[in-house]
N, CA, C and O of each residue as an XYZ file, in Angstrom:
604
protein
N      -0.229     63.098     -9.329
C       0.042     64.310     -8.587
C       1.182     64.025     -7.615
O       1.157     63.051     -6.863
N       2.159     64.887     -7.653
C       3.297     64.796     -6.741
C       3.340     66.060     -5.904
O       3.137     67.163     -6.411
N       3.604     65.892     -4.629
C       3.652     67.029     -3.727
C       4.860     66.842     -2.815
O       4.816     66.054     -1.871
N       5.933     67.566     -3.098
C       7.129     67.438     -2.278
C       8.160     68.480     -2.668
O       7.962     69.252     -3.606
N       9.246     68.489     -1.945
C      10.325     69.421     -2.270
C      10.952     69.025     -3.601
O      10.887     67.869     -4.019
N      11.551     69.998     -4.246
C      12.199     69.701     -5.510
C      13.116     70.815     -5.945
O      13.295     71.824     -5.262
N      13.687     70.592     -7.105
C      14.505     71.607     -7.761
C      14.401     71.359     -9.262
O      13.558     70.573     -9.694
N      15.221     71.998    -10.048
C      15.128     71.873    -11.504
C      15.319     70.440    -11.982
O      14.842     70.076    -13.057
N      16.005     69.634    -11.202
C      16.381     68.287    -11.634
C      15.623     67.157    -10.959
O      15.768     66.004    -11.365
N      14.820     67.448     -9.943
C      14.161     66.341     -9.249
C      12.943     66.772     -8.452
O      12.735     67.949     -8.157
N      12.145     65.761     -8.117
C      11.035     65.892     -7.182
C      11.293     64.864     -6.091
O      11.592     63.703     -6.371
N      11.174     65.307     -4.838
C      11.436     64.428     -3.703
C      10.140     64.071     -2.995
O       9.141     64.784     -3.082
N      10.186     62.948     -2.295
C       9.048     62.487     -1.520
C       9.367     62.473     -0.041
O      10.017     63.378      0.482
N       8.903     61.445      0.616
C       9.080     61.291      2.070
C      10.550     61.391      2.450
O      11.411     60.753      1.844
N      10.818     62.209      3.473
C      12.172     62.455      3.972
C      13.137     62.882      2.857
O      14.319     62.536      2.862
N      12.591     63.646      1.904
C      13.361     64.188      0.774
C      14.059     63.124     -0.073
O      15.103     63.382     -0.673
N      13.478     61.939     -0.115
C      13.991     60.874     -0.973
C      13.626     61.207     -2.422
O      12.449     61.409     -2.721
N      14.609     61.270     -3.330
C      14.301     61.589     -4.731
C      13.352     60.560     -5.354
O      13.595     59.355     -5.306
N      12.269     61.072     -5.937
C      11.300     60.220     -6.635
C      11.556     60.223     -8.135
O      11.663     59.173     -8.769
N      11.651     61.419     -8.680
C      11.924     61.601    -10.109
C      13.210     62.397    -10.238
O      13.390     63.423     -9.581
N      14.103     61.911    -11.095
C      15.386     62.574    -11.268
C      15.648     62.751    -12.761
O      15.516     61.811    -13.545
N      16.018     63.962    -13.134
C      16.301     64.300    -14.523
C      17.309     63.328    -15.124
O      18.377     63.090    -14.559
N      16.952     62.772    -16.277
C      17.799     61.854    -17.054
C      18.206     60.599    -16.293
O      19.186     59.943    -16.648
N      17.449     60.262    -15.240
C      17.702     59.005    -14.525
C      16.497     58.078    -14.560
O      16.636     56.890    -14.852
N      15.305     58.613    -14.262
C      14.145     57.719    -14.202
C      12.857     58.357    -14.725
O      11.763     58.065    -14.241
N      13.003     59.218    -15.704
C      11.817     59.879    -16.263
C      10.860     58.905    -16.945
O       9.705     59.245    -17.200
N      11.334     57.700    -17.240
C      10.459     56.700    -17.845
C       9.298     56.343    -16.912
O       8.277     55.824    -17.363
N       9.454     56.621    -15.606
C       8.373     56.368    -14.654
C       7.117     57.168    -14.981
O       6.009     56.760    -14.634
N       7.290     58.305    -15.646
C       6.130     59.141    -15.973
C       5.863     59.191    -17.472
O       5.095     60.029    -17.945
N       6.490     58.305    -18.206
C       6.217     58.220    -19.640
C       4.749     57.839    -19.834
O       4.224     56.984    -19.121
N       4.102     58.468    -20.788
C       2.684     58.250    -21.095
C       1.765     58.636    -19.946
O       0.659     58.109    -19.829
N       2.218     59.554    -19.098
C       1.418     59.987    -17.950
C       1.174     61.497    -18.008
O       1.871     62.237    -18.701
N       0.173     61.917    -17.263
C      -0.094     63.324    -17.013
C       0.364     63.582    -15.583
O      -0.073     62.900    -14.656
N       1.240     64.562    -15.403
C       1.852     64.818    -14.097
C       1.547     66.242    -13.639
O       1.630     67.195    -14.413
N       1.194     66.360    -12.372
C       1.097     67.664    -11.728
C       1.999     67.605    -10.511
O       1.743     66.837     -9.583
N       3.052     68.407    -10.506
C       4.027     68.412     -9.416
C       3.993     69.742     -8.675
O       4.361     70.781     -9.223
N       3.552     69.698     -7.433
C       3.618     70.873     -6.570
C       4.980     70.766     -5.896
O       5.113     70.292     -4.768
N       5.971     71.221     -6.628
C       7.358     71.024     -6.231
C       8.188     72.146     -6.847
O       8.181     72.338     -8.062
N       8.887     72.867     -6.018
C       9.662     74.015     -6.491
C      10.550     73.675     -7.682
O      11.288     72.690     -7.666
N      10.464     74.497     -8.697
C      11.346     74.512     -9.863
C      11.324     73.263    -10.743
O      11.990     73.246    -11.778
N      10.589     72.227    -10.373
C      10.690     70.966    -11.114
C      10.196     71.055    -12.548
O      10.626     70.274    -13.396
N       9.305     71.988    -12.834
C       8.794     72.089    -14.206
C       9.814     72.716    -15.153
O       9.674     72.617    -16.372
N      10.820     73.348    -14.606
C      11.789     74.055    -15.445
C      12.577     73.109    -16.347
O      12.505     73.220    -17.571
N      13.321     72.188    -15.762
C      14.108     71.242    -16.564
C      13.472     69.858    -16.589
O      13.279     69.277    -17.658
N      13.148     69.333    -15.419
C      12.569     67.993    -15.339
C      11.271     67.923    -16.128
O      11.043     66.979    -16.884
N      10.428     68.923    -15.948
C       9.149     68.937    -16.650
C       9.296     69.012    -18.148
O       8.691     68.224    -18.874
N      10.094     69.952    -18.621
C      10.250     70.088    -20.071
C      10.985     68.889    -20.668
O      10.655     68.455    -21.771
N      11.962     68.357    -19.967
C      12.703     67.205    -20.471
C      11.853     65.933    -20.487
O      12.003     65.093    -21.374
N      10.969     65.798    -19.510
C      10.132     64.603    -19.455
C       9.207     64.509    -20.669
O       8.862     63.407    -21.098
N       8.807     65.641    -21.219
C       7.964     65.634    -22.423
C       8.734     65.003    -23.576
O       8.175     64.219    -24.343
N      10.009     65.341    -23.701
C      10.856     64.754    -24.755
C      10.993     63.250    -24.580
O      11.277     62.531    -25.538
N      10.793     62.778    -23.363
C      10.951     61.354    -23.050
C       9.615     60.619    -22.947
O       9.558     59.492    -22.455
N       8.536     61.265    -23.415
C       7.273     60.550    -23.527
C       6.174     60.890    -22.540
O       5.093     60.306    -22.613
N       6.411     61.813    -21.619
C       5.343     62.236    -20.709
C       4.321     63.031    -21.522
O       4.691     63.864    -22.349
N       3.056     62.775    -21.287
C       2.000     63.458    -22.045
C       1.950     64.936    -21.658
O       1.926     65.809    -22.526
N       1.936     65.209    -20.359
C       1.894     66.583    -19.876
C       2.549     66.635    -18.504
O       2.398     65.725    -17.690
N       3.279     67.720    -18.266
C       3.896     67.973    -16.963
C       3.552     69.403    -16.585
O       4.002     70.353    -17.225
N       2.754     69.544    -15.548
C       2.365     70.855    -15.055
C       2.970     71.029    -13.659
O       2.960     70.109    -12.841
N       3.488     72.211    -13.414
C       4.099     72.477    -12.123
C       4.626     73.891    -12.059
O       4.065     74.805    -12.663
N       5.700     74.065    -11.329
C       6.256     75.392    -11.092
C       7.681     75.463    -11.627
O       8.510     74.600    -11.340
N       7.953     76.509    -12.412
C       9.279     76.675    -13.016
C      10.263     77.348    -12.066
O      11.460     77.410    -12.348
N       9.763     77.849    -10.949
C      10.610     78.420     -9.908
C       9.985     78.031     -8.576
O       9.097     77.178     -8.543
N      10.419     78.623     -7.500
C       9.890     78.259     -6.186
C       8.386     78.461     -6.114
O       7.858     79.447     -6.628
N       7.695     77.517     -5.469
C       6.286     77.682     -5.128
C       6.280     78.284     -3.726
O       6.741     77.668     -2.765
N       5.750     79.493     -3.632
C       5.759     80.226     -2.370
C       4.353     80.258     -1.799
O       3.387     80.528     -2.512
N       4.249     79.979     -0.511
C       2.960     80.196      0.141
C       3.184     80.617      1.585
O       4.192     80.288      2.211
N       2.225     81.340      2.074
C       2.260     81.832      3.447
C       1.107     81.209      4.212
O       0.124     80.754      3.625
N       1.241     81.195      5.514
C       0.177     80.666      6.356
C       0.180     81.415      7.682
O       1.157     82.069      8.047
N      -0.916     81.305      8.379
C      -1.055     81.918      9.695
C      -0.539     80.911     10.728
O      -1.157     79.864     10.916
N       0.573     81.203     11.398
C       1.144     80.246     12.350
C       0.168     79.829     13.455
O       0.257     78.721     13.985
N      -0.745     80.707     13.789
C      -1.734     80.401     14.827
C      -2.690     79.303     14.357
O      -3.245     78.561     15.167
N      -2.871     79.212     13.047
C      -3.813     78.225     12.500
C      -3.103     77.051     11.829
O      -3.718     76.320     11.053
N      -1.826     76.864     12.118
C      -1.052     75.793     11.489
C      -1.652     74.413     11.743
O      -1.532     73.527     10.897
N      -2.278     74.219     12.865
C      -2.894     72.924     13.164
C      -4.326     72.832     12.638
O      -4.958     71.780     12.735
N      -4.838     73.934     12.079
C      -6.190     73.972     11.515
C      -6.147     74.598     10.117
O      -6.693     75.683      9.917
N      -5.513     73.937      9.153
C      -5.314     74.564      7.836
C      -6.604     74.955      7.121
O      -6.597     75.873      6.301
N      -7.706     74.276      7.416
C      -8.968     74.636      6.762
C      -9.477     76.007      7.202
O     -10.272     76.634      6.503
N      -9.019     76.463      8.355
C      -9.424     77.774      8.871
C      -8.455     78.882      8.481
O      -8.675     80.044      8.823
N      -7.395     78.542      7.775
C      -6.330     79.492      7.470
C      -6.610     80.210      6.146
O      -6.375     79.667      5.067
N      -7.113     81.434      6.252
C      -7.460     82.223      5.061
C      -6.227     82.672      4.280
O      -6.304     82.893      3.071
N      -5.095     82.807      4.962
C      -3.861     83.203      4.266
C      -3.373     82.058      3.390
O      -3.120     82.253      2.202
N      -3.239     80.872      3.962
C      -2.779     79.710      3.187
C      -3.740     79.406      2.045
O      -3.314     78.982      0.971
N      -5.026     79.620      2.269
C      -6.027     79.332      1.245
C      -5.786     80.134     -0.037
O      -6.045     79.642     -1.135
N      -5.295     81.353      0.100
C      -5.013     82.179     -1.078
C      -4.035     81.491     -2.030
O      -4.127     81.670     -3.245
N      -3.108     80.715     -1.495
C      -2.075     80.053     -2.282
C      -2.450     78.613     -2.634
O      -2.207     78.152     -3.749
N      -3.037     77.920     -1.680
C      -3.281     76.491     -1.858
C      -4.561     76.183     -2.630
O      -4.641     75.164     -3.316
N      -5.546     77.043     -2.525
C      -6.803     76.788     -3.250
C      -6.594     76.759     -4.761
O      -7.115     75.855     -5.415
N      -5.859     77.703     -5.346
C      -5.609     77.581     -6.799
C      -4.867     76.283     -7.146
O      -5.144     75.658     -8.170
N      -3.949     75.899     -6.308
C      -3.196     74.674     -6.546
C      -4.122     73.452     -6.526
O      -4.004     72.563     -7.370
N      -5.028     73.415     -5.573
C      -5.988     72.302     -5.504
C      -6.996     72.362     -6.646
O      -7.490     71.332     -7.106
N      -7.292     73.566     -7.094
C      -8.278     73.731     -8.169
C      -7.850     72.994     -9.436
O      -8.684     72.444    -10.155
N      -6.556     72.988     -9.702
C      -6.051     72.293    -10.888
C      -6.453     70.816    -10.846
O      -6.993     70.287    -11.818
N      -6.192     70.167     -9.734
C      -6.515     68.741     -9.591
C      -8.025     68.527     -9.616
O      -8.518     67.620    -10.287
N      -8.746     69.353     -8.894
C     -10.203     69.237     -8.826
C     -10.829     69.331    -10.225
O     -11.740     68.574    -10.559
N     -10.338     70.249    -11.018
C     -10.873     70.432    -12.372
C     -10.562     69.222    -13.245
O     -11.398     68.810    -14.049
N      -9.378     68.654    -13.099
C      -9.026     67.449    -13.866
C      -9.886     66.259    -13.452
O     -10.334     65.488    -14.302
N     -10.115     66.110    -12.161
C     -10.922     64.986    -11.665
C     -12.333     65.042    -12.224
O     -12.979     64.009    -12.399
N     -12.805     66.230    -12.501
C     -14.145     66.381    -13.080
C     -14.169     66.045    -14.573
O     -15.216     66.137    -15.214
N     -13.006     65.653    -15.130
C     -12.957     65.221    -16.524
C     -12.589     66.299    -17.518
O     -12.650     66.073    -18.727
N     -12.207     67.471    -17.031
C     -11.826     68.567    -17.923
C     -10.426     68.351    -18.490
O      -9.654     67.535    -17.986
N     -10.118     69.088    -19.536
C      -8.785     69.018    -20.130
C      -7.771     69.744    -19.257
O      -8.130     70.528    -18.377
N      -6.524     69.474    -19.512
C      -5.440     70.161    -18.811
C      -5.519     71.654    -19.093
O      -5.309     72.467    -18.193
N      -5.818     72.018    -20.326
C      -5.924     73.432    -20.694
C      -6.988     74.135    -19.854
O      -6.760     75.239    -19.360
N      -8.138     73.504    -19.692
C      -9.209     74.087    -18.889
C      -8.765     74.236    -17.438
O      -8.980     75.283    -16.828
N      -8.149     73.197    -16.884
C      -7.691     73.241    -15.488
C      -6.610     74.296    -15.305
O      -6.596     75.009    -14.302
N      -5.715     74.396    -16.265
C      -4.619     75.363    -16.210
C      -5.172     76.796    -16.215
O      -4.776     77.625    -15.395
N      -6.077     77.073    -17.136
C      -6.661     78.419    -17.220
C      -7.481     78.759    -15.981
O      -7.464     79.898    -15.514
N      -8.191     77.781    -15.455
C      -8.997     78.009    -14.259
C      -8.104     78.320    -13.052
O      -8.436     79.170    -12.224
N      -6.978     77.625    -12.967
C      -6.036     77.859    -11.875
C      -5.430     79.251    -11.972
O      -5.349     79.970    -10.976
N      -5.004     79.630    -13.172
C      -4.445     80.979    -13.373
C      -5.485     82.038    -13.013
O      -5.159     83.046    -12.385
N      -6.741     81.805    -13.414
C      -7.820     82.747    -13.125
C      -8.016     82.876    -11.612
O      -8.243     83.976    -11.108
N      -7.929     81.768    -10.894
C      -8.107     81.812     -9.444
C      -6.977     82.591     -8.770
O      -7.219     83.338     -7.822
N      -5.751     82.422     -9.251
C      -4.646     83.236     -8.734
C      -4.959     84.722     -8.941
O      -4.802     85.526     -8.022
N      -5.409     85.087    -10.169
C      -5.727     86.493    -10.454
C      -6.840     87.008     -9.548
O      -6.765     88.130     -9.046
N      -7.871     86.193     -9.339
C      -8.986     86.597     -8.478
C      -8.511     86.849     -7.045
O      -8.963     87.788     -6.389
N      -7.602     86.005     -6.570
C      -7.080     86.204     -5.214
C      -6.243     87.474     -5.120
O      -6.260     88.156     -4.096
N      -5.516     87.790     -6.177
C      -4.740     89.032     -6.228
C      -5.685     90.232     -6.180
O      -5.460     91.175     -5.421
N      -6.727     90.195     -6.978
C      -7.711     91.283     -7.017
C      -8.409     91.427     -5.666
O      -8.649     92.541     -5.201
N      -8.731     90.298     -5.041
C      -9.382     90.331     -3.725
C      -8.492     91.053     -2.709
O      -8.972     91.879     -1.932
N      -7.211     90.740     -2.719
C      -6.294     91.409     -1.792
C      -6.188     92.900     -2.089
O      -6.210     93.723     -1.174
N      -6.074     93.245     -3.361
C      -5.966     94.656     -3.730
C      -7.237     95.419     -3.372
O      -7.168     96.569     -2.937
N      -8.393     94.789     -3.553
C      -9.666     95.442     -3.219
C      -9.773     95.689     -1.716
O     -10.415     96.647     -1.284
N      -9.152     94.835     -0.932
C      -9.172     95.008      0.527
C      -7.988     95.830      1.028
O      -7.748     95.941      2.230
N      -7.258     96.401      0.077
C      -6.081     97.216      0.388
C      -5.064     96.458      1.247
O      -4.438     97.015      2.149
N      -4.927     95.182      0.933
C      -3.945     94.340      1.624
C      -3.025     93.751      0.559
O      -3.205     92.616      0.118
N      -2.052     94.535      0.164
C      -1.183     94.138     -0.955
C       0.066     93.384     -0.508
O       0.925     93.082     -1.336
N       0.185     93.078      0.766
C       1.424     92.474      1.268
C       1.736     91.111      0.645
O       2.905     90.740      0.541
N       0.725     90.370      0.236
C       0.943     89.034     -0.325
C       0.808     88.984     -1.839
O       1.060     87.949     -2.455
N       0.412     90.095     -2.435
C       0.148     90.113     -3.879
C       1.344     89.667     -4.694
O       1.195     88.874     -5.623
N       2.530     90.163     -4.364
C       3.707     89.815     -5.171
C       4.009     88.320     -5.122
O       4.567     87.777     -6.075
N       3.652     87.646     -4.028
C       3.915     86.216     -3.915
C       2.883     85.402     -4.695
O       3.218     84.383     -5.298
N       1.642     85.849     -4.682
C       0.626     85.201     -5.519
C       0.960     85.395     -6.995
O       0.834     84.468     -7.795
N       1.383     86.597     -7.347
C       1.795     86.887     -8.736
C       2.948     85.970     -9.131
O       2.964     85.425    -10.235
N       3.906     85.804     -8.235
C       5.063     84.936     -8.473
C       4.606     83.504     -8.770
O       5.038     82.896     -9.750
N       3.736     82.979     -7.920
C       3.257     81.605     -8.124
C       2.487     81.483     -9.429
O       2.659     80.515    -10.169
N       1.640     82.462     -9.709
C       0.862     82.429    -10.949
C       1.783     82.471    -12.167
O       1.581     81.728    -13.127
N       2.784     83.332    -12.129
C       3.704     83.476    -13.258
C       4.545     82.220    -13.472
O       4.881     81.885    -14.608
N       4.883     81.530    -12.395
C       5.738     80.349    -12.497
C       4.964     79.039    -12.593
O       5.567     77.967    -12.652
N       3.658     79.113    -12.608
C       2.811     77.944    -12.826
C       2.783     77.698    -14.330
O       2.219     78.496    -15.079
N       3.391     76.591    -14.779
C       3.553     76.327    -16.204
C       3.096     74.913    -16.542
O       2.991     74.048    -15.672
N       2.831     74.706    -17.809
C       2.404     73.394    -18.270
C       3.111     73.071    -19.578
O       3.102     73.866    -20.518
N       3.725     71.890    -19.624
C       4.447     71.426    -20.809
C       3.706     70.238    -21.422
O       3.151     69.403    -20.708
N       3.706     70.177    -22.717
C       3.138     69.012    -23.392
C       1.737     69.234    -23.883
O       1.320     70.368    -24.118
N       1.008     68.151    -24.038
C      -0.342     68.158    -24.592
C      -1.326     68.745    -23.588
O      -1.572     68.169    -22.528
N      -1.882     69.894    -23.936
C      -2.830     70.579    -23.061
C      -4.275     70.168    -23.351
O      -5.174     70.462    -22.562
N      -4.497     69.501    -24.463
C      -5.857     69.200    -24.892
C      -6.277     67.782    -24.547
O      -7.122     67.199    -25.227
N      -5.709     67.240    -23.526
C      -6.084     65.910    -23.078
C      -6.552     65.979    -21.633
O      -6.369     66.988    -20.953
N      -7.149     64.911    -21.185
C      -7.560     64.777    -19.795
C      -6.944     63.499    -19.262
O      -6.889     62.507    -19.989
N      -6.482     63.482    -18.030
C      -5.925     62.254    -17.479
C      -6.969     61.154    -17.338
O      -6.618     59.994    -17.126
N      -8.246     61.502    -17.453
C      -9.314     60.501    -17.310
C      -9.701     59.875    -18.648
O     -10.512     58.948    -18.682
N      -9.135     60.366    -19.744
C      -9.469     59.811    -21.057
C      -8.739     58.526    -21.306
O      -8.901     57.918    -22.364
C-alpha cells in the first residue's frame, strides 16, 4: 500500500520524494499487489506496471479528492466528512487483509462509495456527492483481480 502524492508517471513518498517512476523503477513492484492512494498514478504507471510484471495495481486514474472538517483536523476519527471519502479507501485494504480477493475488495469499495452517495442524497445534502462519484469513478484496478496478496 502506497499513500502519497502522485501523477500519471509516479508515486511520491516523504517530502514528495519519487518512490515509483514510470519506466524507471517499476521492477520494484514486479510480482506484487499494489494499492496506491495517489492521484492519477493508476492511469499510466498502474497500467504500465502490469506489462512489467506487477500482479495487480489498484488506485486512482485521476485526482483522489476528499474533504474534511477543518475544525476536526486534529481529530480525524471524529470527522464525518472525511470519513465519507477515507472509509471506502480503507475498506479496500481491510478486505484484502481478511484474505479476500482483489475483486471482492474492489467491489466492496465501490459499493461503499455508492452507499455514501445514497446516504448524502437521503439527507438532502448533495454538496459532496459529485466528489464521491468522482472518486468512485476513478477508482480502478489493473491486472489479476482473482488473487489475494495473502496467497
